[in-house]
C-alpha positions as CSV (number, residue, x, y, z in Angstrom):
1,M,0.2,3.5,-24.4
2,V,1.1,5.7,-21.4
3,L,3.2,4.2,-18.6
4,A,2.0,4.1,-15.0
5,D,4.8,6.2,-13.6
6,A,4.1,8.9,-16.2
7,G,0.7,9.5,-14.5
8,T,-1.7,7.1,-16.2
9,A,-1.5,3.3,-16.1
10,P,-1.9,1.2,-19.2
11,V,-5.3,-0.4,-19.6
12,W,-5.6,-4.2,-19.1
13,S,-7.8,-5.4,-22.0
14,W,-8.1,-9.1,-20.9
15,D,-6.6,-10.1,-24.3
16,L,-3.7,-11.8,-22.6
17,L,-1.6,-12.3,-25.7
18,A,-2.0,-8.7,-26.8
19,D,-1.4,-7.3,-23.3
20,F,1.8,-9.2,-22.9
21,Q,3.0,-8.3,-26.4
22,A,2.4,-4.6,-25.6
23,M,4.1,-4.8,-22.3
24,W,7.2,-6.6,-23.7
25,S,7.4,-4.2,-26.6
26,Y,9.3,-1.9,-24.2
27,P,13.0,-2.9,-23.8
28,F,12.9,-1.8,-20.2
29,M,10.1,-4.2,-19.4
30,V,12.1,-7.0,-21.1
31,N,15.1,-6.1,-18.9
32,A,12.8,-5.9,-15.8
33,F,11.6,-9.5,-16.4
34,R,15.2,-10.7,-17.0
35,A,16.4,-9.0,-13.9
36,G,13.5,-10.3,-12.0
37,A,14.2,-13.8,-13.0
38,V,17.8,-13.6,-11.8
39,V,16.9,-11.9,-8.5
40,A,14.1,-14.4,-7.9
41,L,16.4,-17.4,-8.4
42,V,19.2,-16.1,-6.2
43,S,17.0,-14.7,-3.5
44,A,15.0,-18.0,-3.2
45,L,18.0,-20.2,-2.9
46,V,19.9,-18.0,-0.5
47,G,16.7,-17.2,1.4
48,W,16.0,-20.9,1.9
49,F,19.2,-21.2,4.0
50,V,18.4,-17.9,5.8
51,V,15.1,-19.3,7.0
52,L,16.7,-22.7,7.8
53,R,19.5,-21.1,9.8
54,R,17.1,-18.7,11.5
55,Q,19.1,-15.7,10.3
56,T,16.2,-13.5,9.3
57,F,17.4,-10.7,11.6
58,A,20.8,-10.7,9.8
59,A,18.9,-10.6,6.5
60,H,16.8,-7.7,7.8
61,T,19.9,-5.8,8.9
62,V,21.7,-6.3,5.5
63,S,18.6,-5.2,3.6
64,T,18.2,-2.1,5.8
65,V,21.7,-0.9,5.3
66,A,21.2,-1.2,1.5
67,F,19.2,2.0,1.8
68,P,22.1,4.3,3.0
69,G,24.4,2.6,0.5
70,A,22.1,3.3,-2.5
71,A,21.1,6.8,-1.2
72,G,24.8,7.7,-0.8
73,S,25.5,6.6,-4.4
74,V,22.6,8.7,-5.7
75,L,23.9,11.7,-3.7
76,L,27.3,11.2,-5.3
77,G,25.8,11.0,-8.8
78,V,26.8,7.3,-9.4
79,S,24.7,4.3,-10.0
80,A,22.9,3.0,-6.9
81,V,24.0,-0.5,-7.9
82,Y,27.5,0.2,-6.5
83,G,26.1,1.4,-3.2
84,Y,23.8,-1.6,-2.9
85,F,26.6,-4.1,-3.3
86,A,29.3,-2.2,-1.4
87,L,27.3,-1.6,1.8
88,C,25.4,-4.9,1.8
89,V,28.5,-7.0,1.6
90,A,30.3,-4.7,4.1
91,A,27.3,-5.1,6.5
92,A,27.4,-8.9,6.1
93,L,31.1,-8.9,7.0
94,V,30.4,-6.8,10.1
95,I,27.7,-9.2,11.2
96,A,30.1,-12.2,10.6
97,A,32.7,-10.4,12.8
98,L,30.1,-9.9,15.6
99,R,28.9,-13.5,15.6
100,G,31.7,-14.5,18.0
101,S,29.8,-12.8,20.9
102,G,26.8,-14.1,22.7
103,D,23.4,-14.0,21.1
104,H,22.1,-11.1,23.1
105,E,25.3,-9.0,22.6
106,E,25.4,-9.9,18.9
107,S,21.8,-8.8,18.4
108,A,22.4,-5.5,20.3
109,L,25.6,-4.7,18.3
110,T,24.0,-5.6,15.0
111,G,20.9,-3.5,15.8
112,T,23.1,-0.5,16.8
113,V,25.1,-0.6,13.6
114,Q,21.8,-0.9,11.6
115,A,20.3,2.2,13.3
116,F,23.4,4.2,12.8
117,L,23.7,3.5,9.1
118,L,19.9,3.9,8.6
119,A,20.3,7.4,10.1
120,F,22.9,8.2,7.5
121,G,20.6,7.0,4.8
122,F,18.0,9.6,5.8
123,L,20.7,12.2,6.0
124,F,21.7,11.4,2.4
125,V,18.0,11.7,1.3
126,A,17.8,15.1,3.0
127,L,20.9,16.3,1.2
128,Y,19.7,14.9,-2.1
129,K,18.5,17.8,-4.4
130,G,17.2,15.8,-7.4
131,L,13.8,14.4,-8.1
132,L,12.1,12.7,-5.2
133,E,11.6,9.6,-7.3
134,G,15.2,8.6,-6.6
135,P,14.8,7.9,-2.9
136,Q,11.4,6.5,-3.4
137,T,12.8,4.0,-5.9
138,I,15.5,3.0,-3.5
139,L,12.9,2.3,-0.8
140,F,10.1,0.7,-2.7
141,G,11.6,-0.6,-6.0
142,T,10.7,0.1,-9.6
143,F,10.8,-1.6,-13.0
144,L,11.8,1.7,-14.8
145,G,15.4,2.3,-15.7
146,I,16.6,-1.3,-15.6
147,T,19.2,-1.4,-18.4
148,S,20.8,-4.2,-20.3
149,T,24.1,-3.4,-18.5
150,Q,22.4,-3.7,-15.1
151,V,20.9,-7.1,-16.1
152,T,24.3,-8.3,-17.1
153,V,25.8,-7.2,-13.7
154,L,23.0,-8.9,-11.9
155,A,23.5,-12.1,-13.9
156,G,27.2,-12.0,-13.3
157,V,26.8,-11.6,-9.6
158,G,24.0,-14.2,-9.5
159,I,26.2,-16.8,-11.3
160,G,28.9,-16.1,-8.8
161,V,26.6,-16.4,-5.8
162,L,25.0,-19.6,-7.1
163,A,28.4,-21.2,-7.9
164,V,29.7,-20.6,-4.4
165,L,26.4,-21.8,-2.9
166,A,26.6,-25.0,-5.0
167,L,30.1,-25.7,-3.7
168,I,29.2,-25.2,0.0
169,G,25.6,-26.3,-0.2
170,R,25.9,-29.8,1.3
171,P,28.2,-28.9,4.3
172,L,26.2,-25.7,4.8
173,L,23.0,-27.8,5.0
174,F,24.7,-30.0,7.6
175,A,26.0,-27.1,9.6
176,S,22.6,-25.4,9.5
177,I,20.7,-28.4,10.8
178,D,23.2,-29.4,13.6
179,P,26.2,-27.1,13.9
180,Q,27.7,-28.9,16.9
181,V,27.7,-32.3,15.3
182,A,29.0,-30.8,12.0
183,A,31.9,-29.1,13.8
184,G,32.7,-32.3,15.6
185,R,33.0,-34.1,12.2
186,G,35.4,-31.5,10.9
187,V,33.0,-29.2,9.0
188,P,34.4,-25.7,9.0
189,V,31.2,-24.2,10.5
190,R,32.8,-20.7,11.1
191,V,34.1,-20.3,7.6
192,L,30.8,-21.5,6.1
193,S,29.0,-19.0,8.2
194,V,31.1,-16.1,7.0
195,L,30.9,-17.2,3.3
196,F,27.1,-17.5,3.6
197,L,26.7,-14.0,5.1
198,V,28.7,-12.6,2.2
199,L,26.4,-14.5,-0.2
200,L,23.5,-13.0,1.7
201,G,24.9,-9.5,1.3
202,A,25.2,-10.0,-2.5
203,A,21.7,-11.5,-2.8
204,T,20.2,-8.8,-0.8
205,A,21.8,-6.1,-2.9
206,E,20.3,-7.8,-6.0
207,A,16.8,-8.1,-4.5
208,S,16.8,-4.5,-3.3
209,Q,16.9,-3.3,-6.9
210,I,13.6,-5.0,-7.6
211,T,11.7,-4.7,-4.4
212,G,13.4,-1.7,-2.8
213,T,15.3,-1.9,0.4
214,L,12.3,-1.9,2.7
215,L,10.7,-4.9,1.1
216,V,13.6,-7.3,0.5
217,F,12.0,-9.9,2.7
218,A,9.3,-10.4,0.0
219,L,11.8,-12.4,-2.0
220,M,14.5,-13.3,0.6
221,V,12.3,-14.9,3.2
222,I,8.6,-15.3,2.3
223,P,9.0,-17.8,-0.6
224,A,11.5,-19.9,1.4
225,A,9.3,-19.8,4.5
226,T,6.3,-20.8,2.4
227,A,8.2,-23.7,0.8
228,Q,9.4,-25.0,4.1
229,T,5.9,-24.9,5.5
230,I,4.7,-27.1,2.6
231,T,7.4,-29.7,2.7
232,A,10.5,-30.6,4.8
233,R,12.3,-32.3,1.9
234,P,15.3,-30.1,1.1
235,G,15.3,-30.6,-2.7
236,L,11.6,-30.2,-3.2
237,S,11.5,-27.3,-0.8
238,L,14.3,-25.5,-2.7
239,A,12.6,-26.0,-6.0
240,L,9.3,-24.8,-4.6
241,A,10.9,-21.7,-3.1
242,V,12.3,-20.8,-6.5
243,L,8.9,-21.3,-8.2
244,L,7.2,-19.1,-5.7
245,A,9.8,-16.4,-6.0
246,F,9.4,-16.4,-9.8
247,A,5.6,-16.2,-9.5
248,A,5.7,-13.3,-7.0
249,T,8.2,-11.4,-9.1
250,W,6.7,-11.8,-12.5
251,L,3.1,-11.3,-11.3
252,G,4.3,-8.2,-9.4
253,L,6.0,-6.8,-12.5
254,T,2.8,-7.3,-14.5
255,A,0.6,-5.8,-11.9
256,A,2.9,-2.8,-11.4
257,Y,3.0,-2.1,-15.1
258,Y,-0.8,-1.9,-15.3
259,S,-1.2,0.2,-12.2
260,P,0.3,3.4,-10.7
261,Y,1.4,1.7,-7.5
262,P,4.9,0.6,-6.4
263,L,6.4,-2.7,-7.7
264,G,7.6,-3.7,-4.2
265,F,4.0,-3.6,-2.9
266,F,2.8,-6.1,-5.5
267,V,5.7,-8.5,-5.1
268,T,5.3,-8.5,-1.4
269,S,1.5,-9.0,-1.6
270,F,1.7,-11.9,-4.0
271,A,4.4,-13.6,-1.9
272,F,2.5,-13.0,1.3
273,A,-0.7,-14.4,-0.2
274,G,1.1,-17.6,-1.0
275,Y,2.4,-17.8,2.6
276,V,-1.0,-17.3,4.1
277,I,-2.5,-20.0,1.9
278,A,0.3,-22.4,2.8
279,R,-0.1,-21.8,6.5
280,G,-3.9,-22.2,6.2
281,V,-3.6,-25.5,4.4
282,H,-1.0,-26.7,6.8
283,A,-3.2,-25.8,9.8
284,L,-6.1,-27.6,8.1
285,H,-4.1,-30.8,7.6
286,T,-2.9,-30.6,11.2
287,L,-6.5,-30.2,12.5
288,R,-7.7,-33.1,10.3
289,G,-4.8,-35.3,11.6
290,R,-5.7,-34.6,15.2
291,T,-9.4,-35.3,14.5
292,A,-8.6,-38.6,12.7
293,T,-6.3,-39.9,15.5
294,P,-7.9,-43.0,17.1
295,L,-8.6,-42.9,20.8
296,P,-6.5,-45.1,23.1
297,A,-8.0,-48.6,23.8
298,K,-8.8,-47.7,27.4
299,E,-10.8,-44.7,26.4
300,V,-12.7,-46.7,23.8
301,A,-13.5,-49.4,26.4
302,A,-14.7,-46.7,28.8
């Protein structure tokens, strides 16, 4: 069977058992599904708080600077993993330091840093003399080349992120819903904000290795936004976000294996389809609720 990235995509036979057995006969595909599971879990949980706290611009900035970090690592001849984590966490710390200024000034400073580092990323790509697949992989993601060592690193980082998130989850939820009241009751809102941004940096670095740096929102924001559209109950919403992230990741991996197109495109498309369906159902229920609302007594009498 010839792989998609080698020029010809494997053929989908509609014998599901045989197709999945053939796909999972390759160690790199097993590693890809393992890595995808870790990334989906971490991204969904961290992304749920990103959406709740309305920090999607911060998430976008961190995902953008993952590109120069990974490109610089490729240029230096080391694993892109180190660049992903180093610059994503560094960018999160910079954003945390800038959060003391006003909203307008903070956005302007964050956007300036983002543009500056993005320019360096394109410089690194221009200086890169290897195969063009390297920068393309950084930007759009791939399932090829995911090793057992990389899965272990992702799992270790994921466990650390989830452990910290579990410790700060309840006060972080309180501070996210009503930061002023939380601060008045002694919740360390500022410390929680910095810790969460560091977790965001680590989670973004993980997700970038599956979706690519340009499509991190596919796992970081879309499943969480979809889940919060469906239900406002935190526990159920978190579980639903994880389920949606798993579905988008594993369906994306399967589709990418059986086609010549980028993994990030499929992950994003499946996640976005879920969001569109959720918004459509929500709008339909809202419309039905308005239609079913009884008229006031005065209007009925008239």
